[in-house]
LOFIGU-592495 format. One record per residue (C-alpha): x, y, z; residue in one letter. Coordinates in steps of 0.2 Angstrom, whole numbers, padded with zeros to 4 digits, always signed. Example, Ala and Ser with C-alpha at 12.3 -4.5 7.8 and 13.67 -1.06 7.14 Angstrom:
BEGIN
+0062-0022+0039A
+0068-0005+0036S
end
This chain:
BEGIN
+0254+0334+1363R
+0259+0316+1362E
+0242+0309+1355N
+0242+0323+1342S
+0263+0322+1337S
+0261+0306+1328E
+0244+0317+1319N
+0256+0329+1310I
+0272+0320+1303L
+0260+0306+1297S
+0247+0316+1282S
+0251+0309+1264A
+0251+0328+1259K
+0264+0334+1270R
+0281+0339+1259L
+0298+0337+1269L
+0310+0351+1262L
+0324+0348+1274H
+0331+0341+1289E
+0345+0344+1298G
+0356+0347+1315R
+0358+0364+1324L
+0363+0370+1339M
+0348+0382+1346L
+0357+0393+1362V
+0345+0396+1376E
+0350+0404+1391S
+0364+0402+1395T
+0368+0382+1391R
+0369+0375+1370L
+0356+0362+1365L
+0359+0348+1349D
+0342+0350+1338V
+0339+0342+1324Y
+0325+0350+1313L
+0312+0345+1301F
+0308+0358+1289L
+0289+0356+1280F
+0283+0362+1267E
+0270+0373+1283D
+0280+0371+1296F
+0296+0370+1308L
+0297+0357+1318L
+0312+0355+1332I
+0319+0341+1339T
+0328+0338+1355K
+0344+0325+1350I
+0344+0311+1365K
+0354+0297+1364R
+0351+0280+1373N
+0363+0278+1386K
+0359+0259+1389K
+0368+0248+1379K
+0357+0233+1370Y
+0367+0218+1375G
+0374+0209+1363G
+0362+0215+1346S
+0365+0219+1332D
+0359+0238+1332T
+0363+0239+1312S
+0346+0227+1309L
+0336+0239+1316I
+0323+0245+1303P
+0327+0263+1298V
+0316+0275+1286C
+0324+0275+1269P
+0317+0293+1266S
+0330+0302+1282L
+0347+0308+1281T
+0362+0294+1281P
+0366+0305+1297E
+0351+0305+1307L
+0348+0285+1299Q
+0365+0278+1309S
+0361+0289+1323F
+0343+0279+1326I
+0353+0264+1325R
+0363+0269+1339E
+0352+0270+1350G
+0347+0289+1348G
+0330+0296+1345F
+0322+0313+1344C
+0308+0319+1354T
+0298+0335+1350V
+0305+0350+1359L
+0288+0361+1358D
+0275+0365+1344Q
+0277+0365+1327P
+0281+0384+1321I
+0270+0385+1308P
+0280+0397+1293L
+0268+0410+1291D
+0272+0415+1308R
+0291+0413+1308L
+0305+0426+1303I
+0322+0423+1299L
+0334+0432+1303K
+0355+0433+1296N
+0366+0435+1313V
+0384+0434+1316E
+0393+0417+1321P
+0398+0417+1341I
end
């Protein structure tokens, strides 16, 4: 839901534990995703690249949140963005399993 997504991330009490890129296998395709692991839920976002070029503007001047990883800051400066793929997954309902690499 668009209207509640900002409320999810804006809580001053919520702590971001880890973030990073991952390839998600969905049916017959691979999705380039970016995960945000908070202390109470896992948020999966889809990485999108902006195909429009900003004519002559210096994208290095785009302000980026300093708490993001350098990789994500660079991606945003290049015109990329993340959209929430699905509902956040509460950690008390999440099961992790080790799998063999493909």
